[in-house]
C-alpha atoms as an extended CHARMM CRD file, in Angstrom:
* protein
*
       287  EXT
         1         1  MET       CA           -107.9690000000      -71.2480000000       96.7650000000  PROA      1               0.0000000000
         2         2  LEU       CA           -104.9920000000      -69.3310000000       98.1640000000  PROA      2               0.0000000000
         3         3  ARG       CA           -103.5170000000      -68.8980000000       94.6950000000  PROA      3               0.0000000000
         4         4  ALA       CA           -106.7930000000      -67.3960000000       93.4650000000  PROA      4               0.0000000000
         5         5  LEU       CA           -106.9730000000      -65.1040000000       96.4550000000  PROA      5               0.0000000000
         6         6  THR       CA           -103.3750000000      -63.9930000000       96.0130000000  PROA      6               0.0000000000
         7         7  GLY       CA           -104.0440000000      -63.0930000000       92.4040000000  PROA      7               0.0000000000
         8         8  ALA       CA           -107.0870000000      -61.0500000000       93.3540000000  PROA      8               0.0000000000
         9         9  LEU       CA           -105.5730000000      -59.1260000000       96.2740000000  PROA      9               0.0000000000
        10        10  ARG       CA           -102.9380000000      -56.8690000000       94.8220000000  PROA      10              0.0000000000
        11        11  LEU       CA           -101.5720000000      -53.5390000000       95.9010000000  PROA      11              0.0000000000
        12        12  PRO       CA           -102.8480000000      -50.5270000000       93.9260000000  PROA      12              0.0000000000
        13        13  ARG       CA           -100.9460000000      -49.5440000000       90.8190000000  PROA      13              0.0000000000
        14        14  PRO       CA            -98.1750000000      -46.9110000000       91.0860000000  PROA      14              0.0000000000
        15        15  TRP       CA            -99.3220000000      -43.3650000000       91.6100000000  PROA      15              0.0000000000
        16        16  ARG       CA            -99.9350000000      -41.0920000000       88.6400000000  PROA      16              0.0000000000
        17        17  PRO       CA           -100.7900000000      -37.3900000000       89.0650000000  PROA      17              0.0000000000
        18        18  LEU       CA           -104.5020000000      -36.5860000000       88.8720000000  PROA      18              0.0000000000
        19        19  GLN       CA           -105.5620000000      -33.6020000000       86.8210000000  PROA      19              0.0000000000
        20        20  THR       CA           -108.4010000000      -32.2070000000       88.9250000000  PROA      20              0.0000000000
        21        21  ARG       CA           -111.2770000000      -30.8840000000       86.8570000000  PROA      21              0.0000000000
        22        22  SER       CA           -115.0110000000      -30.7470000000       86.5840000000  PROA      22              0.0000000000
        23        23  CYS       CA           -116.6410000000      -33.3810000000       84.4310000000  PROA      23              0.0000000000
        24        24  ALA       CA           -118.4400000000      -32.0960000000       81.3680000000  PROA      24              0.0000000000
        25        25  SER       CA           -122.2160000000      -32.1860000000       81.2420000000  PROA      25              0.0000000000
        26        26  ASP       CA           -124.5770000000      -32.0770000000       78.2790000000  PROA      26              0.0000000000
        27        27  GLY       CA           -127.1270000000      -30.0810000000       80.2760000000  PROA      27              0.0000000000
        28        28  ALA       CA           -128.8250000000      -27.0420000000       78.7670000000  PROA      28              0.0000000000
        29        29  ALA       CA           -126.3790000000      -24.6320000000       80.3550000000  PROA      29              0.0000000000
        30        30  GLY       CA           -123.3850000000      -26.8800000000       79.7340000000  PROA      30              0.0000000000
        31        31  ASP       CA           -122.5380000000      -26.9170000000       83.4280000000  PROA      31              0.0000000000
        32        32  PRO       CA           -120.9020000000      -29.9880000000       84.9730000000  PROA      32              0.0000000000
        33        33  GLU       CA           -123.1010000000      -32.0150000000       87.2770000000  PROA      33              0.0000000000
        34        34  ILE       CA           -120.2110000000      -32.9660000000       89.5600000000  PROA      34              0.0000000000
        35        35  GLN       CA           -116.9930000000      -31.3260000000       90.6670000000  PROA      35              0.0000000000
        36        36  VAL       CA           -113.8940000000      -33.1230000000       91.9240000000  PROA      36              0.0000000000
        37        37  ARG       CA           -112.0640000000      -31.1420000000       94.5780000000  PROA      37              0.0000000000
        38        38  VAL       CA           -108.6330000000      -32.0320000000       95.9250000000  PROA      38              0.0000000000
        39        39  LEU       CA           -108.2120000000      -30.4200000000       99.3440000000  PROA      39              0.0000000000
        40        40  ALA       CA           -104.9500000000      -28.9160000000      100.5290000000  PROA      40              0.0000000000
        41        41  GLY       CA           -103.2270000000      -27.8890000000      103.7490000000  PROA      41              0.0000000000
        42        42  PRO       CA           -104.2920000000      -29.9550000000      106.7760000000  PROA      42              0.0000000000
        43        43  ASP       CA           -106.8790000000      -31.6720000000      104.5530000000  PROA      43              0.0000000000
        44        44  GLN       CA           -104.3250000000      -32.8530000000      101.9900000000  PROA      44              0.0000000000
        45        45  GLY       CA           -105.2480000000      -36.4080000000      101.0540000000  PROA      45              0.0000000000
        46        46  ILE       CA           -109.0020000000      -35.7490000000      101.1200000000  PROA      46              0.0000000000
        47        47  THR       CA           -110.7360000000      -35.5980000000       97.7510000000  PROA      47              0.0000000000
        48        48  GLU       CA           -114.3740000000      -34.5650000000       97.4150000000  PROA      48              0.0000000000
        49        49  ILE       CA           -116.9350000000      -35.4230000000       94.7740000000  PROA      49              0.0000000000
        50        50  LEU       CA           -119.5120000000      -32.6300000000       94.8470000000  PROA      50              0.0000000000
        51        51  MET       CA           -122.8290000000      -33.5050000000       93.1980000000  PROA      51              0.0000000000
        52        52  ASN       CA           -124.4250000000      -30.3390000000       91.8270000000  PROA      52              0.0000000000
        53        53  ARG       CA           -127.5750000000      -30.8440000000       89.7720000000  PROA      53              0.0000000000
        54        54  PRO       CA           -130.0080000000      -28.4450000000       91.4700000000  PROA      54              0.0000000000
        55        55  SER       CA           -132.6670000000      -28.5750000000       88.7670000000  PROA      55              0.0000000000
        56        56  ALA       CA           -133.2500000000      -32.2820000000       89.4760000000  PROA      56              0.0000000000
        57        57  ARG       CA           -132.2380000000      -32.4650000000       93.1610000000  PROA      57              0.0000000000
        58        58  ASN       CA           -129.1200000000      -34.4330000000       92.1770000000  PROA      58              0.0000000000
        59        59  ALA       CA           -131.2580000000      -37.1800000000       90.6110000000  PROA      59              0.0000000000
        60        60  LEU       CA           -129.2030000000      -39.9140000000       88.9840000000  PROA      60              0.0000000000
        61        61  GLY       CA           -129.6060000000      -39.4060000000       85.2660000000  PROA      61              0.0000000000
        62        62  ASN       CA           -127.3970000000      -40.5380000000       82.4070000000  PROA      62              0.0000000000
        63        63  VAL       CA           -125.0890000000      -37.5210000000       82.5810000000  PROA      63              0.0000000000
        64        64  LEU       CA           -124.6040000000      -37.5760000000       86.3560000000  PROA      64              0.0000000000
        65        65  VAL       CA           -123.9510000000      -41.3180000000       86.3540000000  PROA      65              0.0000000000
        66        66  SER       CA           -121.4600000000      -40.9680000000       83.4870000000  PROA      66              0.0000000000
        67        67  GLU       CA           -119.6060000000      -38.1710000000       85.2370000000  PROA      67              0.0000000000
        68        68  LEU       CA           -119.4340000000      -40.1250000000       88.4970000000  PROA      68              0.0000000000
        69        69  LEU       CA           -118.0850000000      -43.2030000000       86.6960000000  PROA      69              0.0000000000
        70        70  GLU       CA           -115.4900000000      -41.1160000000       84.8680000000  PROA      70              0.0000000000
        71        71  ALA       CA           -114.3450000000      -39.4310000000       88.0720000000  PROA      71              0.0000000000
        72        72  LEU       CA           -114.0780000000      -42.7280000000       89.9430000000  PROA      72              0.0000000000
        73        73  ALA       CA           -112.0490000000      -44.2840000000       87.1240000000  PROA      73              0.0000000000
        74        74  ARG       CA           -109.5170000000      -41.4370000000       87.3440000000  PROA      74              0.0000000000
        75        75  LEU       CA           -109.4210000000      -41.1690000000       91.1190000000  PROA      75              0.0000000000
        76        76  ARG       CA           -108.8710000000      -44.8530000000       91.8080000000  PROA      76              0.0000000000
        77        77  GLU       CA           -105.4760000000      -44.5580000000       90.0670000000  PROA      77              0.0000000000
        78        78  ASP       CA           -104.2850000000      -41.7740000000       92.3550000000  PROA      78              0.0000000000
        79        79  GLN       CA           -102.4650000000      -43.0240000000       95.4520000000  PROA      79              0.0000000000
        80        80  GLN       CA           -102.6050000000      -39.5440000000       96.9770000000  PROA      80              0.0000000000
        81        81  VAL       CA           -106.3520000000      -39.9560000000       97.4820000000  PROA      81              0.0000000000
        82        82  ARG       CA           -106.4450000000      -41.2060000000      101.0590000000  PROA      82              0.0000000000
        83        83  VAL       CA           -110.1510000000      -40.5090000000      101.6370000000  PROA      83              0.0000000000
        84        84  LEU       CA           -112.9290000000      -39.8930000000       99.0920000000  PROA      84              0.0000000000
        85        85  LEU       CA           -115.8670000000      -37.8570000000      100.3520000000  PROA      85              0.0000000000
        86        86  PHE       CA           -119.2390000000      -37.6450000000       98.5620000000  PROA      86              0.0000000000
        87        87  ARG       CA           -121.2610000000      -34.5060000000       99.2540000000  PROA      87              0.0000000000
        88        88  SER       CA           -123.9460000000      -32.3430000000       97.6950000000  PROA      88              0.0000000000
        89        89  GLY       CA           -123.7900000000      -28.8020000000       96.4030000000  PROA      89              0.0000000000
        90        90  VAL       CA           -127.5860000000      -28.5740000000       96.5460000000  PROA      90              0.0000000000
        91        91  LYS       CA           -128.9060000000      -27.4540000000       99.9200000000  PROA      91              0.0000000000
        92        92  GLY       CA           -131.4060000000      -29.7980000000      101.5450000000  PROA      92              0.0000000000
        93        93  VAL       CA           -130.6710000000      -32.8150000000       99.3610000000  PROA      93              0.0000000000
        94        94  PHE       CA           -127.9270000000      -35.4120000000       99.0410000000  PROA      94              0.0000000000
        95        95  CYS       CA           -129.3710000000      -37.3290000000       96.0810000000  PROA      95              0.0000000000
        96        96  ALA       CA           -133.0480000000      -37.7480000000       95.2610000000  PROA      96              0.0000000000
        97        97  GLY       CA           -132.5460000000      -41.1350000000       93.5750000000  PROA      97              0.0000000000
        98        98  ALA       CA           -133.0410000000      -42.1160000000       89.9600000000  PROA      98              0.0000000000
        99        99  ASP       CA           -134.2030000000      -39.4900000000       87.4790000000  PROA      99              0.0000000000
       100       100  LEU       CA           -137.7140000000      -40.8180000000       86.8360000000  PROA      100             0.0000000000
       101       101  LYS       CA           -138.5610000000      -38.0710000000       84.3410000000  PROA      101             0.0000000000
       102       102  GLU       CA           -135.6050000000      -39.1380000000       82.2280000000  PROA      102             0.0000000000
       103       103  ARG       CA           -136.4110000000      -42.8130000000       82.6970000000  PROA      103             0.0000000000
       104       104  GLU       CA           -139.9960000000      -42.2400000000       81.5670000000  PROA      104             0.0000000000
       105       105  GLN       CA           -138.6500000000      -41.3510000000       78.1260000000  PROA      105             0.0000000000
       106       106  MET       CA           -136.5980000000      -44.5590000000       77.8460000000  PROA      106             0.0000000000
       107       107  SER       CA           -137.5790000000      -47.7650000000       76.1080000000  PROA      107             0.0000000000
       108       108  GLU       CA           -137.5850000000      -50.9900000000       78.1070000000  PROA      108             0.0000000000
       109       109  ALA       CA           -134.2210000000      -51.9050000000       76.6170000000  PROA      109             0.0000000000
       110       110  GLU       CA           -132.7680000000      -48.5070000000       77.5160000000  PROA      110             0.0000000000
       111       111  VAL       CA           -134.0650000000      -48.8290000000       81.0760000000  PROA      111             0.0000000000
       112       112  GLY       CA           -132.3220000000      -52.1870000000       81.4190000000  PROA      112             0.0000000000
       113       113  ILE       CA           -129.0410000000      -50.7280000000       80.1960000000  PROA      113             0.0000000000
       114       114  PHE       CA           -129.3040000000      -47.7460000000       82.5180000000  PROA      114             0.0000000000
       115       115  VAL       CA           -130.0660000000      -49.9100000000       85.5570000000  PROA      115             0.0000000000
       116       116  GLN       CA           -126.9750000000      -51.9860000000       84.7690000000  PROA      116             0.0000000000
       117       117  ARG       CA           -124.8870000000      -48.8030000000       84.6040000000  PROA      117             0.0000000000
       118       118  LEU       CA           -126.3740000000      -47.6470000000       87.8960000000  PROA      118             0.0000000000
       119       119  ARG       CA           -125.5120000000      -50.9810000000       89.4870000000  PROA      119             0.0000000000
       120       120  GLY       CA           -122.0160000000      -50.6440000000       88.0580000000  PROA      120             0.0000000000
       121       121  LEU       CA           -121.7030000000      -47.2150000000       89.6730000000  PROA      121             0.0000000000
       122       122  MET       CA           -122.5800000000      -48.6020000000       93.0890000000  PROA      122             0.0000000000
       123       123  ASN       CA           -120.0790000000      -51.4260000000       92.6100000000  PROA      123             0.0000000000
       124       124  GLU       CA           -117.3540000000      -48.9470000000       91.6480000000  PROA      124             0.0000000000
       125       125  ILE       CA           -117.9960000000      -46.8850000000       94.7710000000  PROA      125             0.0000000000
       126       126  ALA       CA           -117.9990000000      -49.9890000000       96.9750000000  PROA      126             0.0000000000
       127       127  ALA       CA           -114.7730000000      -51.2440000000       95.3780000000  PROA      127             0.0000000000
       128       128  PHE       CA           -112.9490000000      -47.9010000000       95.5350000000  PROA      128             0.0000000000
       129       129  PRO       CA           -109.5270000000      -48.6640000000       97.0560000000  PROA      129             0.0000000000
       130       130  ALA       CA           -109.4560000000      -45.8170000000       99.6030000000  PROA      130             0.0000000000
       131       131  PRO       CA           -112.0510000000      -45.2400000000      102.3410000000  PROA      131             0.0000000000
       132       132  THR       CA           -115.2110000000      -43.4690000000      101.1630000000  PROA      132             0.0000000000
       133       133  ILE       CA           -117.5630000000      -41.2820000000      103.2170000000  PROA      133             0.0000000000
       134       134  ALA       CA           -121.0540000000      -40.0250000000      102.3550000000  PROA      134             0.0000000000
       135       135  ALA       CA           -122.0770000000      -36.6910000000      103.9220000000  PROA      135             0.0000000000
       136       136  MET       CA           -125.8890000000      -36.5710000000      103.9580000000  PROA      136             0.0000000000
       137       137  ASP       CA           -127.2480000000      -33.1670000000      104.8890000000  PROA      137             0.0000000000
       138       138  GLY       CA           -130.5870000000      -33.6840000000      103.1540000000  PROA      138             0.0000000000
       139       139  PHE       CA           -132.7600000000      -36.1660000000      101.2870000000  PROA      139             0.0000000000
       140       140  ALA       CA           -131.1310000000      -39.4510000000      100.2500000000  PROA      140             0.0000000000
       141       141  LEU       CA           -133.8670000000      -41.5250000000       98.6480000000  PROA      141             0.0000000000
       142       142  GLY       CA           -133.8770000000      -44.6550000000       96.5180000000  PROA      142             0.0000000000
       143       143  GLY       CA           -130.7070000000      -44.7370000000       94.4700000000  PROA      143             0.0000000000
       144       144  GLY       CA           -129.4070000000      -41.7930000000       96.4880000000  PROA      144             0.0000000000
       145       145  LEU       CA           -129.4740000000      -43.8530000000       99.6640000000  PROA      145             0.0000000000
       146       146  GLU       CA           -127.9870000000      -46.8070000000       97.7970000000  PROA      146             0.0000000000
       147       147  LEU       CA           -125.1050000000      -44.5600000000       96.7230000000  PROA      147             0.0000000000
       148       148  ALA       CA           -124.5170000000      -43.6310000000      100.3600000000  PROA      148             0.0000000000
       149       149  LEU       CA           -124.7460000000      -47.2700000000      101.4350000000  PROA      149             0.0000000000
       150       150  ALA       CA           -122.1000000000      -48.1680000000       98.8630000000  PROA      150             0.0000000000
       151       151  CYS       CA           -119.6920000000      -45.9080000000      100.7830000000  PROA      151             0.0000000000
       152       152  ASP       CA           -117.6790000000      -47.2600000000      103.7000000000  PROA      152             0.0000000000
       153       153  LEU       CA           -118.8920000000      -44.6620000000      106.1930000000  PROA      153             0.0000000000
       154       154  ARG       CA           -121.9520000000      -42.4000000000      106.4180000000  PROA      154             0.0000000000
       155       155  VAL       CA           -122.6210000000      -39.1870000000      108.3250000000  PROA      155             0.0000000000
       156       156  ALA       CA           -126.0920000000      -37.6230000000      108.4430000000  PROA      156             0.0000000000
       157       157  ALA       CA           -127.7450000000      -34.5170000000      109.8120000000  PROA      157             0.0000000000
       158       158  ALA       CA           -130.0540000000      -35.7280000000      112.5800000000  PROA      158             0.0000000000
       159       159  SER       CA           -133.1550000000      -33.8130000000      111.4570000000  PROA      159             0.0000000000
       160       160  SER       CA           -132.7180000000      -32.6320000000      107.8520000000  PROA      160             0.0000000000
       161       161  ALA       CA           -131.3950000000      -35.8930000000      106.4040000000  PROA      161             0.0000000000
       162       162  VAL       CA           -134.2540000000      -38.0800000000      105.1880000000  PROA      162             0.0000000000
       163       163  MET       CA           -133.4710000000      -41.6000000000      103.9830000000  PROA      163             0.0000000000
       164       164  GLY       CA           -135.5410000000      -44.3050000000      102.3790000000  PROA      164             0.0000000000
       165       165  LEU       CA           -135.6050000000      -47.0490000000       99.7760000000  PROA      165             0.0000000000
       166       166  ILE       CA           -138.7970000000      -45.7230000000       98.2340000000  PROA      166             0.0000000000
       167       167  GLU       CA           -138.7020000000      -47.6100000000       94.9260000000  PROA      167             0.0000000000
       168       168  THR       CA           -141.6740000000      -49.8010000000       95.8770000000  PROA      168             0.0000000000
       169       169  THR       CA           -143.7920000000      -46.6640000000       96.3420000000  PROA      169             0.0000000000
       170       170  ARG       CA           -143.0980000000      -45.9060000000       92.6640000000  PROA      170             0.0000000000
       171       171  GLY       CA           -143.7220000000      -49.4350000000       91.4330000000  PROA      171             0.0000000000
       172       172  LEU       CA           -139.9870000000      -50.1010000000       91.1270000000  PROA      172             0.0000000000
       173       173  LEU       CA           -137.3650000000      -52.1890000000       92.9080000000  PROA      173             0.0000000000
       174       174  PRO       CA           -134.0180000000      -51.1790000000       94.4230000000  PROA      174             0.0000000000
       175       175  GLY       CA           -131.5440000000      -52.0510000000       91.6980000000  PROA      175             0.0000000000
       176       176  ALA       CA           -128.1090000000      -51.5810000000       93.2410000000  PROA      176             0.0000000000
       177       177  GLY       CA           -126.2150000000      -51.4590000000       96.5120000000  PROA      177             0.0000000000
       178       178  VAL       CA           -125.9550000000      -53.8500000000       99.4580000000  PROA      178             0.0000000000
       179       179  ALA       CA           -128.6030000000      -56.0360000000      101.0580000000  PROA      179             0.0000000000
       180       180  LEU       CA           -130.7350000000      -53.9490000000      103.4260000000  PROA      180             0.0000000000
       181       181  ALA       CA           -133.4240000000      -54.6360000000      105.9520000000  PROA      181             0.0000000000
       182       182  LYS       CA           -136.4270000000      -56.0380000000      104.0630000000  PROA      182             0.0000000000
       183       183  GLU       CA           -138.7260000000      -53.8860000000      106.1330000000  PROA      183             0.0000000000
       184       184  LEU       CA           -137.3220000000      -50.6990000000      104.5800000000  PROA      184             0.0000000000
       185       185  ILE       CA           -137.7420000000      -52.0620000000      101.0620000000  PROA      185             0.0000000000
       186       186  PHE       CA           -141.1980000000      -53.5340000000      101.6260000000  PROA      186             0.0000000000
       187       187  THR       CA           -142.6050000000      -50.4370000000      103.3170000000  PROA      187             0.0000000000
       188       188  GLY       CA           -140.7060000000      -47.6610000000      101.5290000000  PROA      188             0.0000000000
       189       189  ARG       CA           -140.4890000000      -45.9640000000      104.9260000000  PROA      189             0.0000000000
       190       190  ARG       CA           -138.5180000000      -42.7510000000      105.2600000000  PROA      190             0.0000000000
       191       191  LEU       CA           -136.1150000000      -42.3140000000      108.1580000000  PROA      191             0.0000000000
       192       192  SER       CA           -134.5590000000      -39.2710000000      109.7680000000  PROA      192             0.0000000000
       193       193  GLY       CA           -130.8300000000      -39.1920000000      110.3550000000  PROA      193             0.0000000000
       194       194  ALA       CA           -131.3630000000      -40.0250000000      114.0160000000  PROA      194             0.0000000000
       195       195  GLN       CA           -133.5980000000      -43.0040000000      113.1620000000  PROA      195             0.0000000000
       196       196  ALA       CA           -131.0790000000      -44.2170000000      110.5960000000  PROA      196             0.0000000000
       197       197  GLN       CA           -128.3110000000      -44.1540000000      113.1810000000  PROA      197             0.0000000000
       198       198  ALA       CA           -130.4650000000      -46.1420000000      115.6050000000  PROA      198             0.0000000000
       199       199  LEU       CA           -130.8240000000      -48.8080000000      112.8950000000  PROA      199             0.0000000000
       200       200  GLY       CA           -127.1140000000      -48.7700000000      112.1290000000  PROA      200             0.0000000000
       201       201  LEU       CA           -127.4740000000      -47.2680000000      108.6390000000  PROA      201             0.0000000000
       202       202  VAL       CA           -125.1980000000      -44.3190000000      109.4420000000  PROA      202             0.0000000000
       203       203  ASN       CA           -122.0810000000      -44.0270000000      111.5830000000  PROA      203             0.0000000000
       204       204  HSD       CA           -122.6490000000      -40.5570000000      112.9880000000  PROA      204             0.0000000000
       205       205  THR       CA           -125.4330000000      -37.9620000000      113.2180000000  PROA      205             0.0000000000
       206       206  VAL       CA           -125.0630000000      -34.2690000000      113.9990000000  PROA      206             0.0000000000
       207       207  PRO       CA           -127.4910000000      -31.4030000000      114.6260000000  PROA      207             0.0000000000
       208       208  GLN       CA           -127.9960000000      -29.3740000000      111.4710000000  PROA      208             0.0000000000
       209       209  ASN       CA           -126.5190000000      -25.8580000000      111.3100000000  PROA      209             0.0000000000
       210       210  GLU       CA           -127.8250000000      -22.6840000000      109.6560000000  PROA      210             0.0000000000
       211       211  GLU       CA           -125.7240000000      -23.2900000000      106.5510000000  PROA      211             0.0000000000
       212       212  GLY       CA           -127.2010000000      -26.7630000000      106.1190000000  PROA      212             0.0000000000
       213       213  ASN       CA           -123.8250000000      -28.5130000000      105.9040000000  PROA      213             0.0000000000
       214       214  ALA       CA           -123.2480000000      -29.9400000000      109.3960000000  PROA      214             0.0000000000
       215       215  ALA       CA           -122.9610000000      -33.5270000000      108.1250000000  PROA      215             0.0000000000
       216       216  TYR       CA           -120.3210000000      -32.4340000000      105.6380000000  PROA      216             0.0000000000
       217       217  HSD       CA           -118.2160000000      -30.8330000000      108.3670000000  PROA      217             0.0000000000
       218       218  ARG       CA           -118.5130000000      -33.9560000000      110.5570000000  PROA      218             0.0000000000
       219       219  ALA       CA           -117.6110000000      -36.1670000000      107.5870000000  PROA      219             0.0000000000
       220       220  ARG       CA           -114.5890000000      -33.9930000000      106.8930000000  PROA      220             0.0000000000
       221       221  ALA       CA           -113.5030000000      -34.2800000000      110.5300000000  PROA      221             0.0000000000
       222       222  LEU       CA           -113.8710000000      -38.0550000000      110.2490000000  PROA      222             0.0000000000
       223       223  ALA       CA           -111.7290000000      -38.0250000000      107.1140000000  PROA      223             0.0000000000
       224       224  GLN       CA           -109.0910000000      -36.0340000000      108.9970000000  PROA      224             0.0000000000
       225       225  GLU       CA           -108.9090000000      -38.8500000000      111.5630000000  PROA      225             0.0000000000
       226       226  ILE       CA           -108.0780000000      -41.2810000000      108.7570000000  PROA      226             0.0000000000
       227       227  LEU       CA           -105.3850000000      -39.1190000000      107.1320000000  PROA      227             0.0000000000
       228       228  PRO       CA           -102.5510000000      -39.7740000000      109.6330000000  PROA      228             0.0000000000
       229       229  GLN       CA           -102.8740000000      -43.5600000000      109.3180000000  PROA      229             0.0000000000
       230       230  ALA       CA           -100.6660000000      -45.6110000000      107.0150000000  PROA      230             0.0000000000
       231       231  PRO       CA           -102.5000000000      -45.4500000000      103.6710000000  PROA      231             0.0000000000
       232       232  ILE       CA           -101.4170000000      -48.8470000000      102.3480000000  PROA      232             0.0000000000
       233       233  ALA       CA           -102.4060000000      -50.5400000000      105.6120000000  PROA      233             0.0000000000
       234       234  VAL       CA           -105.7770000000      -48.7440000000      105.5090000000  PROA      234             0.0000000000
       235       235  ARG       CA           -106.4220000000      -49.8610000000      101.9260000000  PROA      235             0.0000000000
       236       236  LEU       CA           -105.4050000000      -53.4340000000      102.6650000000  PROA      236             0.0000000000
       237       237  GLY       CA           -107.5760000000      -53.3940000000      105.7860000000  PROA      237             0.0000000000
       238       238  LYS       CA           -110.5190000000      -52.3880000000      103.6180000000  PROA      238             0.0000000000
       239       239  VAL       CA           -109.7780000000      -55.2640000000      101.2210000000  PROA      239             0.0000000000
       240       240  ALA       CA           -109.5540000000      -57.7610000000      104.0820000000  PROA      240             0.0000000000
       241       241  ILE       CA           -112.8920000000      -56.6410000000      105.5310000000  PROA      241             0.0000000000
       242       242  ASP       CA           -114.7740000000      -56.4210000000      102.2380000000  PROA      242             0.0000000000
       243       243  ARG       CA           -113.4790000000      -59.7230000000      100.8670000000  PROA      243             0.0000000000
       244       244  GLY       CA           -113.6390000000      -61.5130000000      104.2000000000  PROA      244             0.0000000000
       245       245  MET       CA           -117.2920000000      -60.7100000000      104.9140000000  PROA      245             0.0000000000
       246       246  ASP       CA           -118.6550000000      -62.9910000000      102.2180000000  PROA      246             0.0000000000
       247       247  VAL       CA           -116.5960000000      -66.1240000000      102.8240000000  PROA      247             0.0000000000
       248       248  ASP       CA           -116.1820000000      -68.7430000000      105.5450000000  PROA      248             0.0000000000
       249       249  ILE       CA           -113.8970000000      -68.0650000000      108.5020000000  PROA      249             0.0000000000
       250       250  ALA       CA           -110.9620000000      -70.0610000000      107.1080000000  PROA      250             0.0000000000
       251       251  SER       CA           -111.0430000000      -68.1770000000      103.7970000000  PROA      251             0.0000000000
       252       252  GLY       CA           -111.4440000000      -64.9090000000      105.6750000000  PROA      252             0.0000000000
       253       253  MET       CA           -108.3360000000      -65.6400000000      107.7350000000  PROA      253             0.0000000000
       254       254  ALA       CA           -106.4690000000      -66.5320000000      104.5410000000  PROA      254             0.0000000000
       255       255  ILE       CA           -107.4510000000      -63.1960000000      103.0070000000  PROA      255             0.0000000000
       256       256  GLU       CA           -106.2730000000      -61.3750000000      106.1120000000  PROA      256             0.0000000000
       257       257  GLY       CA           -102.9530000000      -63.2310000000      105.9590000000  PROA      257             0.0000000000
       258       258  ILE       CA           -102.4340000000      -62.3310000000      102.3050000000  PROA      258             0.0000000000
       259       259  CYS       CA           -103.1440000000      -58.6650000000      103.0270000000  PROA      259             0.0000000000
       260       260  TYR       CA           -100.7770000000      -58.6950000000      105.9880000000  PROA      260             0.0000000000
       261       261  ALA       CA            -98.0420000000      -60.2500000000      103.8660000000  PROA      261             0.0000000000
       262       262  GLN       CA            -98.4150000000      -57.4790000000      101.2860000000  PROA      262             0.0000000000
       263       263  ASN       CA            -97.9650000000      -54.8670000000      103.9970000000  PROA      263             0.0000000000
       264       264  ILE       CA            -94.7550000000      -56.3730000000      105.4370000000  PROA      264             0.0000000000
       265       265  PRO       CA            -92.2990000000      -55.0340000000      102.8110000000  PROA      265             0.0000000000
       266       266  THR       CA            -93.6890000000      -51.4710000000      102.8380000000  PROA      266             0.0000000000
       267       267  GLN       CA            -91.6620000000      -48.4790000000      104.0050000000  PROA      267             0.0000000000
       268       268  ASP       CA            -94.6210000000      -47.3680000000      106.0830000000  PROA      268             0.0000000000
       269       269  ARG       CA            -94.5070000000      -50.5020000000      108.2380000000  PROA      269             0.0000000000
       270       270  LEU       CA            -90.8340000000      -49.8690000000      109.0110000000  PROA      270             0.0000000000
       271       271  GLU       CA            -91.5910000000      -46.2080000000      109.6800000000  PROA      271             0.0000000000
       272       272  GLY       CA            -94.3500000000      -47.1500000000      112.1020000000  PROA      272             0.0000000000
       273       273  MET       CA            -92.0370000000      -49.4050000000      114.0810000000  PROA      273             0.0000000000
       274       274  ALA       CA            -89.2690000000      -46.7870000000      114.0680000000  PROA      274             0.0000000000
       275       275  ALA       CA            -91.6730000000      -44.0850000000      115.2650000000  PROA      275             0.0000000000
       276       276  PHE       CA            -92.8520000000      -46.3280000000      118.0960000000  PROA      276             0.0000000000
       277       277  ARG       CA            -89.2820000000      -47.0750000000      119.1230000000  PROA      277             0.0000000000
       278       278  GLU       CA            -88.2650000000      -43.4120000000      118.9590000000  PROA      278             0.0000000000
       279       279  LYS       CA            -91.4860000000      -42.2180000000      120.6600000000  PROA      279             0.0000000000
       280       280  ARG       CA            -92.4750000000      -39.8290000000      117.8700000000  PROA      280             0.0000000000
       281       281  PRO       CA            -95.4350000000      -39.5060000000      115.4940000000  PROA      281             0.0000000000
       282       282  PRO       CA            -94.9790000000      -41.6190000000      112.3490000000  PROA      282             0.0000000000
       283       283  ARG       CA            -94.5900000000      -39.9670000000      108.9360000000  PROA      283             0.0000000000
       284       284  PHE       CA            -96.2930000000      -42.2810000000      106.4850000000  PROA      284             0.0000000000
       285       285  VAL       CA            -95.7030000000      -41.7380000000      102.7650000000  PROA      285             0.0000000000
       286       286  GLY       CA            -97.7880000000      -44.5020000000      101.2150000000  PROA      286             0.0000000000
       287       287  LYS       CA            -94.8830000000      -46.6620000000      100.0630000000  PROA      287             0.0000000000
């Protein structure tokens, strides 16, 4: 058991520079449906994935899903990504869920393949090595809410964010993401950001501002709180929590021990102890 766990829990591969770019889209105008933005200055270490498909309210179609998968595959290799933030470039909407107009044109076999790809997308987000945050300033329905739930942390505008697993109202079933309250799936009920926080679906809610991006600004502030922490310890902490949730207590403790052992030889651990001894802020470098 321990040998299997040790093989599965490995430190991320060495850092390679990320060439930041927009992902290509085959839309009519040829515009990308997402943009990857690497922030600088005091926000260095935060990377944003901006979903921008206004014509379909950021609905998850083949192109958008492909671009998200491509971006995640590149970003997971970059050790300088300390926090990954998902946001929308379309005012009033985070992600409207699956693109039903596109799906209507698919054969049954094509639908099955697409649903598998959608499930794979949610798994890739959930397994991303650095902390992930969803900033929901508007509608997050069906697959859009599942995308947010695949993130580690969620911030929502109290009034303008509307969330729901509405697949059953369309004769469908939720096809990806984590297990949720059956009541939400059975009823297809929509929740405001404030209601979602009361149910524990989001970490923070904020009053919406005139620009319609209050949740994004709160999510960015949350990301800034993560930045000063030791990045390897944060990543290993995420592994210990995610892997430990689904096993018995003894296996969970073993996973925690393996993660702790991997953190012992890091420069950051020594820097943290030195900073404590010298009564100064630590300067973590991710090594």
